[in-house]
Every structure is written in C-alpha cells, then in structure tokens.
Backbone bond lengths (Angstrom), bond angles and torsions (degrees), N, CA, C in turn:
res aa  C-N    CA-C-N  psi(-1)  N-CA   C-N-CA  omega(-1)  CA-C   N-CA-C  phi
1 X - - - 1.434 - - 1.532 111.52 -
2 X 1.306 114.83 -38.77 1.492 120.73 176.16 1.543 109.20 -62.92
3 X 1.262 116.61 -40.96 1.495 120.43 178.83 1.505 108.80 -63.16
4 X 1.318 117.65 -44.09 1.474 121.28 178.57 1.527 113.09 -61.02
5 X 1.326 117.33 -44.56 1.437 121.93 -179.56 1.537 110.82 -64.80
6 X 1.321 115.32 -37.34 1.477 119.01 176.44 1.526 111.05 -63.61
7 X 1.280 116.69 -42.25 1.524 121.08 -176.90 1.518 106.94 -65.98
8 X 1.331 118.13 -42.91 1.468 120.53 179.94 1.535 110.00 -67.17
9 X 1.315 115.16 -37.33 1.478 117.09 -179.38 1.544 111.07 -61.91
10 X 1.342 114.16 -38.23 1.477 116.42 -177.34 1.515 111.05 -70.07
11 X 1.338 118.82 -18.98 1.474 121.94 -178.61 1.524 111.15 -91.91
12 X 1.356 119.14 -28.73 1.428 118.44 -164.96 1.525 113.66 -82.38
13 X 1.353 117.43 -40.52 1.488 119.71 -176.15 1.481 112.00 50.10
14 X 1.336 119.63 70.45 1.461 122.43 -171.10 1.529 111.03 -57.73
15 X 1.361 115.91 136.20 1.447 120.43 179.54 1.558 110.54 -75.59
16 X 1.285 116.02 -27.76 1.495 116.51 -174.02 1.562 113.48 -89.91
17 X 1.323 116.51 5.71 1.418 118.20 178.96 1.515 117.02 84.29
18 X 1.383 114.53 -6.33 1.458 120.17 177.20 1.485 109.59 -81.03
19 X 1.352 117.76 149.56 1.453 121.15 -175.90 1.486 110.96 -156.19
20 X 1.342 116.23 145.96 1.474 117.75 171.19 1.509 109.70 -64.18
21 X 1.318 117.04 -39.11 1.467 123.42 -175.49 1.522 108.23 -130.79
22 X 1.348 120.35 96.32 1.458 122.45 -171.79 1.518 116.05 -53.03
23 X 1.354 117.13 -26.77 1.462 117.94 -175.87 1.540 109.77 -67.61
24 X 1.354 118.89 -14.85 1.481 119.97 179.34 1.520 111.06 -88.88
25 X 1.342 116.43 -13.26 1.498 118.78 -170.55 1.547 108.11 -63.46
26 X 1.323 113.38 141.73 1.452 119.28 174.48 1.502 113.70 80.94
27 X 1.339 119.20 -1.24 1.456 120.65 -176.95 1.577 111.94 -103.74
28 X 1.368 115.00 -5.37 1.454 117.39 -177.57 1.531 109.19 -107.43
29 X 1.301 113.40 160.46 1.472 119.75 171.04 1.522 108.73 -84.94
30 X 1.308 118.35 148.33 1.443 122.00 -175.44 1.544 107.73 -74.69
31 X 1.347 116.11 114.87 1.450 121.34 -179.75 1.502 108.38 -141.50
32 X 1.303 120.49 111.78 1.461 121.47 -178.49 1.458 113.40 -60.65
33 X 1.335 116.20 135.95 1.432 122.48 -177.05 1.526 114.54 -61.96
34 X 1.317 115.51 -30.66 1.468 119.42 -179.73 1.504 112.41 -69.06
35 X 1.366 116.95 -24.06 1.494 121.19 178.22 1.487 111.50 -82.32
36 X 1.322 114.29 -48.18 1.488 118.42 -175.41 1.517 114.03 -77.75
37 X 1.332 116.89 -27.98 1.480 119.53 -177.65 1.492 111.61 63.03
38 X 1.327 116.85 -158.13 1.495 123.31 -179.39 1.516 108.33 -105.80
39 X 1.318 114.00 135.86 1.498 118.77 174.95 1.477 110.38 -71.60
40 X 1.349 116.09 166.13 1.449 120.89 177.41 1.548 109.80 -58.59
41 X 1.335 116.46 -41.84 1.466 119.39 178.68 1.547 112.38 -58.93
42 X 1.360 115.24 -43.70 1.483 120.13 179.52 1.543 109.57 -62.87
43 X 1.338 115.58 -41.87 1.450 119.28 -179.93 1.528 111.90 -64.20
44 X 1.340 115.30 -37.10 1.456 120.42 179.41 1.510 111.48 -66.42
45 X 1.362 115.95 -38.20 1.436 121.93 178.82 1.510 108.41 -61.83
46 X 1.318 118.19 -46.78 1.451 124.07 -178.84 1.514 110.69 -63.95
47 X 1.362 116.57 -42.01 1.468 120.54 179.80 1.500 109.98 -63.08
48 X 1.333 117.45 -49.84 1.432 123.46 177.41 1.509 113.86 -55.02
49 X 1.353 110.39 -46.05 1.479 117.53 -179.09 1.547 110.47 -61.70
50 X 1.327 116.31 -43.88 1.469 121.52 178.99 1.519 111.58 -62.51
51 X 1.359 117.28 -46.95 1.409 119.64 -178.17 1.521 113.38 -63.49
52 X 1.361 114.83 -49.04 1.489 118.75 -178.56 1.499 112.28 -62.01
53 X 1.316 116.31 -49.30 1.473 118.55 -174.39 1.542 114.17 -84.12
54 X 1.295 117.29 0.90 1.438 120.60 172.35 1.510 111.90 -107.05
55 X 1.291 116.70 -47.77 1.488 120.49 -175.67 1.525 114.08 -80.79
56 X 1.269 116.86 -40.78 1.482 118.41 -175.22 1.541 113.04 -63.35
57 X 1.396 117.13 -47.09 1.467 116.48 173.73 1.474 114.94 -59.93
58 X 1.334 115.13 -33.29 1.500 120.16 -179.99 1.555 109.67 -62.74
59 X 1.296 115.49 -47.23 1.461 117.69 -176.33 1.520 112.99 -73.29
60 X 1.334 116.91 -34.26 1.462 122.17 173.37 1.533 109.16 -61.02
61 X 1.302 117.11 -47.78 1.447 122.00 -179.30 1.565 110.13 -64.28
62 X 1.322 118.66 -42.06 1.441 122.51 179.66 1.546 111.88 -61.92
63 X 1.305 115.85 -47.94 1.478 118.72 179.67 1.478 110.77 -69.62
64 X 1.336 118.47 -33.88 1.506 121.60 175.08 1.461 109.61 -62.26
65 X 1.293 118.90 -41.50 1.489 121.70 -178.66 1.566 108.18 -64.18
66 X 1.303 116.68 -41.00 1.503 119.06 178.98 1.501 109.22 -66.50
67 X 1.352 119.39 -42.72 1.450 122.50 178.95 1.492 111.29 -60.99
68 X 1.312 116.66 -41.52 1.463 120.45 -179.21 1.495 109.72 -66.00
69 X 1.292 118.98 -40.74 1.501 122.13 176.07 1.501 108.91 -62.92
70 X 1.355 118.50 -39.57 1.465 120.58 179.55 1.559 111.20 -66.64
71 X 1.340 117.36 -40.23 1.458 119.73 176.37 1.546 111.81 -62.75
72 X 1.286 117.14 -34.22 1.455 119.94 -176.95 1.518 112.86 -82.16
73 X 1.317 118.59 -20.00 1.473 120.12 -176.51 1.563 111.16 -109.98
74 X 1.312 118.40 -12.14 1.421 122.17 -179.06 1.549 109.43 -132.39
75 X 1.345 115.95 151.05 1.454 118.88 177.63 1.534 109.52 -132.42
76 X 1.266 115.33 105.75 1.502 121.26 176.02 1.536 112.86 -117.28
77 X 1.360 116.02 21.61 1.404 119.62 178.97 1.494 111.69 -66.57
78 X 1.313 116.38 137.30 1.477 121.49 -177.81 1.535 111.09 -102.26
79 X 1.369 114.50 -56.40 1.476 119.62 -178.56 1.504 113.22 -115.99
80 X 1.318 116.21 -34.61 1.474 120.62 178.10 1.532 110.11 -146.29
81 X 1.319 116.16 177.32 1.428 122.85 -174.14 1.514 112.14 -61.54
82 X 1.318 116.60 126.50 1.499 122.93 177.11 1.563 114.13 56.67
83 X 1.323 114.77 25.66 1.485 115.88 -178.77 1.485 114.05 -64.50
84 X 1.333 116.80 -26.33 1.487 119.07 179.99 1.540 112.27 -69.89
85 X 1.340 117.73 -10.39 1.462 120.98 177.04 1.501 110.92 -63.05
86 X 1.380 116.41 -24.15 1.408 121.99 177.87 1.592 112.48 -60.66
87 X 1.285 114.87 -27.01 1.470 121.14 177.91 1.507 113.89 -66.62
88 X 1.357 116.98 -19.74 1.457 120.01 179.34 1.486 111.25 -64.22
89 X 1.351 119.30 -31.68 1.474 122.06 -179.07 1.482 113.20 -68.45
90 X 1.371 119.88 -49.29 1.457 118.41 177.55 1.583 110.85 -66.95
91 X 1.355 115.07 -25.47 1.490 118.88 175.08 1.543 110.81 -62.18
92 X 1.338 115.34 -43.28 1.480 121.84 178.14 1.539 107.93 -63.68
93 X 1.329 115.93 -41.58 1.434 119.60 -177.58 1.563 109.80 -62.00
94 X 1.344 115.83 -43.72 1.420 120.34 -176.98 1.574 112.01 -74.20
95 X 1.309 114.26 -38.42 1.486 117.18 -174.57 1.521 114.66 -89.97
96 X 1.327 115.66 -17.89 1.483 120.37 -179.07 1.560 112.71 -114.00
97 X 1.325 114.25 -59.05 1.457 120.47 -170.60 1.537 111.88 -65.55
98 X 1.317 116.76 -49.16 1.475 120.68 -178.74 1.525 112.96 -63.09
99 X 1.366 118.18 -48.40 1.482 118.54 179.56 1.532 111.51 -63.26
100 X 1.347 118.77 -41.42 1.450 122.07 179.44 1.529 111.25 -62.55
101 X 1.336 115.14 -38.83 1.473 119.26 179.36 1.542 110.47 -65.90
102 X 1.289 114.64 -42.98 1.512 120.91 179.98 1.500 109.10 -62.99
103 X 1.362 116.09 -46.52 1.476 121.01 -178.11 1.538 112.17 -63.05
104 X 1.339 113.88 -36.80 1.517 115.07 -179.82 1.525 112.28 -67.63
105 X 1.343 115.60 -36.46 1.464 118.39 176.40 1.552 109.46 -66.72
106 X 1.315 116.25 -40.93 1.444 119.23 179.33 1.534 112.64 -67.63
107 X 1.310 115.52 -30.62 1.482 121.03 -176.87 1.539 112.43 -66.59
108 X 1.331 117.37 -13.02 1.450 119.74 179.58 1.585 110.11 -71.79
109 X 1.321 115.89 -19.04 1.470 120.95 174.75 1.486 110.37 -76.52
110 X 1.347 116.77 132.85 1.425 121.80 -175.77 1.524 111.94 -66.19
111 X 1.326 117.42 -20.67 1.502 119.74 -179.46 1.520 112.96 -86.46
112 X 1.359 116.35 -6.78 1.461 119.98 -175.92 1.561 110.34 -77.12
113 X 1.324 113.51 145.59 1.480 117.00 -174.73 1.515 111.78 -67.87
114 X 1.345 118.94 -16.79 1.473 121.88 -177.15 1.504 110.90 -99.36
115 X 1.306 118.33 2.74 1.487 121.33 -172.70 1.539 110.72 -59.51
116 X 1.341 115.18 -38.39 1.489 116.96 -179.13 1.526 114.01 -79.07
117 X 1.320 116.62 -3.90 1.463 120.72 -178.85 1.524 114.07 -100.42
118 X 1.286 115.82 3.47 1.440 119.39 179.41 1.563 109.53 -65.85
119 X 1.339 115.97 137.38 1.488 120.73 174.40 1.522 112.31 -75.28
120 X 1.311 114.51 -49.63 1.459 123.08 179.35 1.525 108.04 -99.09
121 X 1.332 117.34 109.07 1.492 120.85 -176.78 1.551 111.67 -87.85
122 X 1.319 117.05 -15.28 1.495 120.23 173.91 1.469 107.89 -88.73
123 X 1.323 115.33 113.18 1.473 121.64 -173.19 1.527 111.92 -111.04
124 X 1.291 117.88 37.42 1.447 121.88 -177.48 1.517 113.17 -58.27
125 X 1.374 115.99 -36.56 1.398 121.42 -172.62 1.543 114.24 -106.43
126 X 1.346 116.15 12.77 1.458 119.60 -175.66 1.513 111.47 -67.28
127 X 1.316 117.72 -35.65 1.483 119.87 179.43 1.535 108.87 -67.15
128 X 1.345 116.31 -36.93 1.474 121.63 178.99 1.557 108.21 -64.48
129 X 1.298 118.13 -39.61 1.463 120.97 175.61 1.522 109.78 -63.88
130 X 1.331 119.51 -42.58 1.451 122.86 179.76 1.532 111.28 -63.25
131 X 1.326 117.46 -40.07 1.451 122.45 -176.32 1.499 113.44 -78.93
132 X 1.332 119.20 -13.11 1.477 119.51 -174.49 1.589 107.95 -132.76
133 X 1.303 113.54 67.74 1.489 116.02 178.15 1.532 110.89 -69.04
134 X 1.351 118.01 150.74 1.437 118.81 177.67 1.529 112.07 -70.45
135 X 1.357 114.89 151.69 1.451 119.83 -179.75 1.557 109.92 -77.52
136 X 1.351 111.86 145.86 1.482 115.02 177.56 1.553 111.10 -91.20
137 X 1.321 115.25 -6.33 1.478 119.22 179.62 1.480 108.96 -97.35
138 X 1.324 115.42 80.55 1.479 120.52 -171.84 1.527 109.50 -123.54
139 X 1.324 113.42 151.43 1.501 117.93 -179.18 1.534 112.31 -66.06
140 X 1.347 116.42 -33.59 1.499 117.80 -178.53 1.515 112.14 -69.24
141 X 1.344 118.35 -28.99 1.440 120.01 176.29 1.492 110.58 -69.73
142 X 1.318 117.60 -41.59 1.471 119.18 177.05 1.539 110.05 -64.69
143 X 1.321 117.24 -39.32 1.466 121.10 176.18 1.537 110.13 -58.38
144 X 1.306 116.91 -45.51 1.463 120.43 178.29 1.487 112.97 -56.09
145 X 1.300 114.83 -49.05 1.468 120.18 179.09 1.533 113.36 -56.52
146 X 1.369 113.46 -46.83 1.457 118.81 -179.72 1.514 111.95 -65.99
147 X 1.347 117.43 -40.15 1.460 118.93 -178.44 1.503 113.53 -70.65
148 X 1.329 115.08 -42.17 1.470 118.67 178.81 1.570 109.61 -63.40
149 X 1.338 115.99 -40.85 1.494 117.72 177.11 1.542 112.72 -65.39
150 X 1.361 115.39 -42.11 1.484 118.80 175.68 1.514 114.93 -59.38
151 X 1.352 114.65 -43.95 1.444 118.33 178.72 1.515 111.24 -67.05
152 X 1.343 115.99 -38.43 1.433 120.36 179.98 1.560 109.94 -60.35
153 X 1.280 117.55 -40.62 1.471 123.70 -175.67 1.538 112.46 -84.03
154 X 1.303 117.64 -6.99 1.465 122.77 -177.59 1.557 110.47 -80.36
155 X 1.318 114.31 176.97 1.437 119.42 176.56 1.552 113.01 -101.08
156 X 1.366 115.18 20.82 1.433 120.39 -178.15 1.491 113.57 -69.53
157 X 1.349 118.01 -26.88 1.456 120.86 -170.04 1.508 110.93 -104.23
158 X 1.326 114.35 155.39 1.482 121.95 -179.30 1.518 109.21 -70.85
159 X 1.327 113.48 144.84 1.511 121.00 176.33 1.514 111.95 -105.30
160 X 1.312 117.13 8.47 1.472 120.21 177.71 1.483 112.89 -62.95
161 X 1.330 119.40 140.73 1.447 120.18 176.41 1.483 112.85 -72.34
162 X 1.305 117.99 166.34 1.464 121.83 -175.51 1.528 112.11 -64.16
163 X 1.357 114.70 -26.56 1.504 118.44 179.28 1.513 113.32 -68.67
164 X 1.330 117.09 -16.40 1.448 118.88 179.98 1.553 112.39 -111.28
165 X 1.320 117.01 11.34 1.445 120.93 176.41 1.548 111.26 -118.95
166 X 1.276 115.49 123.18 1.475 120.39 179.81 1.517 112.76 -75.21
167 X 1.292 115.70 154.17 1.488 117.78 177.61 1.528 110.59 -67.98
168 X 1.309 117.70 -31.20 1.450 123.48 176.50 1.562 111.48 -59.38
169 X 1.337 115.04 -41.50 1.473 120.33 178.02 1.530 109.68 -63.78
170 X 1.326 118.43 -44.26 1.466 123.16 178.14 1.511 110.19 -62.08
171 X 1.336 115.32 -42.21 1.471 119.92 179.93 1.523 111.15 -61.17
172 X 1.355 117.74 -45.67 1.446 123.02 -178.13 1.601 108.46 -63.79
173 X 1.316 116.23 -41.88 1.435 117.75 177.07 1.537 113.84 -61.70
174 X 1.330 113.53 -40.90 1.510 119.14 177.06 1.497 111.93 -64.94
175 X 1.370 115.64 -35.92 1.451 121.16 178.35 1.554 110.34 -65.76
176 X 1.278 115.53 -46.09 1.503 120.31 178.15 1.545 110.22 -60.75
177 X 1.355 115.71 -45.21 1.489 118.75 178.74 1.482 112.22 -61.64
178 X 1.379 117.76 -41.49 1.442 122.72 -179.81 1.531 108.68 -63.79
179 X 1.329 117.85 -44.75 1.462 122.74 -178.56 1.481 108.64 -61.47
180 X 1.303 119.19 -48.75 1.484 123.61 -178.37 1.526 109.14 -59.96
181 X 1.307 117.73 -46.04 1.474 120.65 179.39 1.498 112.37 -64.03
182 X 1.320 116.57 -47.12 1.456 122.63 -179.81 1.516 111.26 -58.44
183 X 1.336 115.10 -52.65 1.478 118.81 -175.49 1.560 109.43 -71.36
184 X 1.324 116.20 -40.80 1.478 119.95 -175.99 1.519 111.91 -63.42
185 X 1.384 115.96 -47.78 1.443 119.31 -177.95 1.523 112.01 -69.80
186 X 1.350 116.42 -33.62 1.489 120.01 177.75 1.482 111.23 -61.05
187 X 1.366 114.33 -57.56 1.514 117.63 -175.55 1.526 109.06 -71.38
188 X 1.327 118.76 -33.65 1.450 119.68 176.91 1.502 112.75 -61.85
189 X 1.322 115.84 -39.18 1.455 121.58 -179.99 1.532 111.22 -70.94
190 X 1.355 114.86 -36.28 1.475 118.70 173.21 1.527 110.66 -60.81
191 X 1.303 117.02 -43.21 1.468 120.42 179.27 1.479 109.62 -65.78
192 X 1.364 119.61 -41.45 1.461 122.91 -178.00 1.522 111.25 -61.64
193 X 1.311 117.77 -21.57 1.477 120.44 179.52 1.517 112.95 -95.80
194 X 1.297 118.11 7.44 1.442 121.43 173.29 1.538 110.29 -76.70
195 X 1.306 120.70 156.35 1.474 120.21 -174.14 1.566 110.33 -58.93
196 X 1.297 118.41 -34.76 1.462 119.97 -176.01 1.559 112.17 -63.48
197 X 1.335 116.17 -39.36 1.469 121.66 -171.15 1.527 113.04 -105.57
198 X 1.343 118.29 -12.37 1.454 118.68 -171.84 1.517 111.01 -66.22
199 X 1.329 118.98 -25.36 1.461 119.54 179.11 1.525 112.63 -65.11
200 X 1.291 116.76 -24.52 1.475 121.70 174.48 1.546 110.64 -83.43
201 X 1.301 116.78 -32.84 1.476 120.40 -176.80 1.499 113.31 -87.29
202 X 1.357 116.10 -16.34 1.499 120.53 -172.29 1.531 111.81 -59.99
203 X 1.321 122.73 -36.56 1.464 119.98 -179.59 1.521 113.07 -54.22
204 X 1.334 117.42 -31.06 1.425 119.68 -179.25 1.525 111.35 -65.77
205 X 1.393 115.95 -25.12 1.475 121.35 -177.88 1.520 110.18 -99.32
206 X 1.273 118.93 8.90 1.495 119.92 174.35 1.503 109.74 -69.02
207 X 1.340 117.11 -22.37 1.443 121.18 178.32 1.533 107.70 -82.71
208 X 1.375 116.57 109.28 1.482 118.67 -173.95 1.509 112.20 -80.20
209 X 1.313 117.74 -35.38 1.468 122.69 174.40 1.545 106.57 -111.87
210 X 1.291 116.14 109.36 1.448 120.08 -173.18 1.549 111.25 -86.14
211 X 1.314 112.84 152.56 1.481 123.51 173.93 1.513 104.88 -133.44
212 X 1.308 116.95 173.89 1.470 120.70 -177.15 1.564 111.17 -55.05
213 X 1.344 117.35 -41.05 1.446 120.08 -175.97 1.504 110.46 -67.22
214 X 1.315 119.66 -12.66 1.475 120.02 178.71 1.510 113.47 -63.90
215 X 1.326 115.83 -17.83 1.457 120.64 178.34 1.494 111.93 -54.81
216 X 1.338 116.91 -43.12 1.465 120.50 -172.26 1.552 111.02 -88.95
217 X 1.316 118.00 3.18 1.479 122.04 176.72 1.539 107.14 -83.80
218 X 1.344 117.41 70.88 1.445 121.34 -173.51 1.510 108.88 -135.55
219 X 1.356 118.91 168.99 1.404 123.79 171.82 1.535 108.44 -110.29
220 X 1.335 117.99 -172.43 1.456 122.43 -173.59 1.515 111.64 -66.07
221 X 1.315 116.68 -31.51 1.486 119.18 179.10 1.525 111.47 -62.37
222 X 1.315 116.27 -43.65 1.480 121.34 177.22 1.504 109.66 -65.53
223 X 1.368 116.90 -37.98 1.435 119.61 179.67 1.553 109.94 -58.92
224 X 1.296 116.44 -48.21 1.481 117.16 -178.14 1.568 111.23 -68.97
225 X 1.323 115.40 -39.52 1.508 118.06 178.55 1.522 111.26 -58.56
226 X 1.369 115.42 -43.71 1.455 118.53 -176.25 1.495 114.18 -76.94
227 X 1.311 116.60 -35.28 1.431 122.45 -172.77 1.510 119.19 -99.34
228 X 1.381 115.55 -21.34 1.450 119.51 -178.81 1.516 112.87 -53.27
229 X 1.360 119.54 -47.24 1.476 118.00 -178.40 1.505 113.25 -60.77
230 X 1.333 118.60 -33.03 1.463 122.13 179.26 1.508 110.82 -67.39
231 X 1.328 116.86 -42.08 1.466 121.22 -178.37 1.526 111.73 -78.80
232 X 1.326 116.53 -26.62 1.482 118.46 -179.51 1.472 113.30 -78.96
233 X 1.344 119.13 -26.82 1.469 122.05 -175.47 1.534 110.97 -58.58
234 X 1.335 122.96 -54.98 1.469 120.39 -179.76 1.538 110.70 -64.07
235 X 1.277 117.97 -31.32 1.464 118.86 178.46 1.539 111.04 -67.87
236 X 1.327 117.44 -44.13 1.445 120.51 177.65 1.518 112.61 -63.60
237 X 1.328 114.39 -44.39 1.523 117.40 178.95 1.498 110.38 -64.12
238 X 1.338 116.03 -38.56 1.533 117.09 178.91 1.487 109.59 -68.50
239 X 1.326 118.74 -29.51 1.492 121.25 176.89 1.482 114.45 -64.99
240 X 1.369 116.42 -25.71 1.466 119.62 177.25 1.479 112.34 -101.70
241 X 1.364 115.64 14.11 1.437 119.82 172.97 1.476 114.90 87.03
242 X 1.325 117.83 21.09 1.447 122.40 -177.81 1.549 111.99 -123.57
243 X 1.299 118.70 118.65 1.447 120.75 -178.79 1.509 112.30 -91.65
244 X 1.296 115.93 126.66 1.474 119.45 -177.07 1.518 109.05 -82.56
245 X 1.333 114.44 155.78 1.484 122.35 175.77 1.573 109.23 -76.81
246 X 1.300 113.55 121.81 1.494 117.23 -178.25 1.523 112.67 -53.85
247 X 1.307 116.75 -41.90 1.488 121.25 -177.34 1.514 111.34 -63.51
248 X 1.306 120.34 -37.14 1.489 121.56 174.13 1.479 110.05 -61.60
249 X 1.317 116.46 -44.55 1.451 121.60 -177.51 1.532 111.69 -61.36
250 X 1.363 118.62 -50.64 1.427 122.67 -175.53 1.519 112.90 -69.62
251 X 1.357 115.10 -36.38 1.465 120.59 176.68 1.538 109.46 -68.09
252 X 1.303 117.89 -43.11 1.447 122.41 175.21 1.540 111.04 -58.45
253 X 1.338 115.31 -42.24 1.452 119.35 178.39 1.549 109.31 -62.58
254 X 1.257 117.30 -42.89 1.487 120.87 179.26 1.507 111.50 -63.32
255 X 1.375 117.30 -38.59 1.394 121.11 -179.86 1.510 112.39 -64.70
256 X 1.339 117.18 -43.05 1.496 121.69 177.96 1.502 110.54 -68.13
257 X 1.324 117.60 -35.29 1.465 122.73 176.03 1.532 110.24 -63.12
258 X 1.287 116.63 -43.73 1.447 122.55 -179.77 1.535 110.18 -69.02
259 X 1.344 115.31 -43.72 1.449 117.95 179.73 1.522 113.18 -62.92
260 X 1.384 114.93 -33.48 1.474 118.42 176.60 1.519 112.25 -59.94
261 X 1.316 117.88 -41.42 1.474 119.95 178.63 1.504 110.70 -68.56
262 X 1.290 119.10 -37.10 1.453 122.21 179.83 1.558 112.54 -65.52
263 X 1.318 115.23 -46.44 1.464 118.15 -176.68 1.538 111.97 -71.58
264 X 1.317 117.18 -18.57 1.472 119.83 177.28 1.546 111.77 -93.89
265 X 1.362 116.65 -3.81 1.456 121.19 -171.72 1.551 112.59 -73.07
266 X 1.334 116.98 -17.10 1.452 121.00 -177.73 1.517 112.86 64.79
267 X 1.302 117.07 26.52 1.429 121.44 176.47 1.517 110.10 -128.20
C-alpha cells in the first residue's frame, strides 16, 4: 500500500501543496490524475494487494476453523495441550522444503519441465549450494520450539469453543497477523541491510544460488526479524484486551513458514 501511495504521489503533483509524502512535493510535473490514469505497474500493485489481503486471511481462517474443530473432537496431546501441533512444522519441511529443493536442483537440467521457470538462470554457485546444506541443529529452531510451546501454554489465547466464534472474527485476526508479519518482516529486512546490522545478516546471503532450504540458513538476528511480528501479535492484542484464537495464530505461523520456503526456492 505504501508503494502504491508513493507511485501515485509521483504522478499527481498536487496543485495545493498538500501531499501524502512532503519530500516529493514540487518535484513532479503537473499532470491531472484523471488524464494519466493508473499505470500497469500501479494496477498490478493494487491487484496483488487485493489478492493477498483478501485470500490469504480467508484461507488461514478456514484452516484455523478446521484445526479448532479437530482439537475439540480429537485428543492427541502427549505431554501438554496441543503439543502435537509442533509436528506440523517438520511436516511442512518434509512435504514442501525438501521436494522444492530437489526440484530446483533438477531444474538446472535443460530437459527438466521446470527449467524455464527458474528465477536465477545463472547457476554458477548451484553446486556450492548443493555441497553446503544448512544444519538442522540450530539455536533458532530450538528457540522456535520453546516459544511456540510457551505461547501455547500461556493465557494469551481465547478458550471459546468454535460454536461461539464467528468466521468473521477469525478472518480479522488472520488479517491483523498477516499485516503485522508483512510490515514487520519488510521493515526488519530493510534494517538488516543497513551497514550497522548487515554484518549479522550477511551469512544468509552467502548462498549465491538459493534453494528452499536456504530459508533456514540464518542467524539469530534473522530469527527475530522473521518471527518477532508473529510472537508480538497475540501480545499486542492481549494488551488491548482482545484474546486471539490459538488456531489462527499457529496456522498463520505455518503459512509464513511455508511461504518462506517457496520464495527461497528460486522457482
């Protein structure tokens, strides 16, 4: 949305001196918006914005509703409440990350059906990526397990049954979670690329040709940048007297985890 407003601002050149972003004032030529309309790039931004912020919360809310029903009708707890939900994360790793990584390596072959779908066509460092996979025994993974378990056992989340929760409420929670993650990771990543912090973020970019597994090739700074919005959302909502649905939170977490593997897959 900020990108869209900036692009509109550069086109409008307000006559009255008012501006969304004052630093742009006086730098544009006067062109009425009714004449120029929206460029293809502006339209694409609006379409992407509509799709993401309409469809993603819907699917998070839908799967959260199913998971809540499953929790209420089945009990597979081993040591504490909903502890088997932790198995969803290695399931995503096995069902998404590993196949995408395998397919990316196979896509380097000209005969492979995904060869034309590679994002990075220069594969000079692909063998280096294959020979140096990230370790699965990492401190950030242990931190994730501990934090998810601690949040699960806390009183941050609502205990209302699914019969007393509307789908609209779940949708709004998913929308807030998506917005927090989207904004938090964007600005956090911008900060991580500043000279002060890039020395901590640089190991993530040592992989020149990325594959899905490159997502977990991070240090603790990236861990906090990527996960802080997810953990802060129920805390902030609780701070204003609103308890989030646990299932929306954990399904949203899984969605962002899955999305991370996909965007690093180079396909």
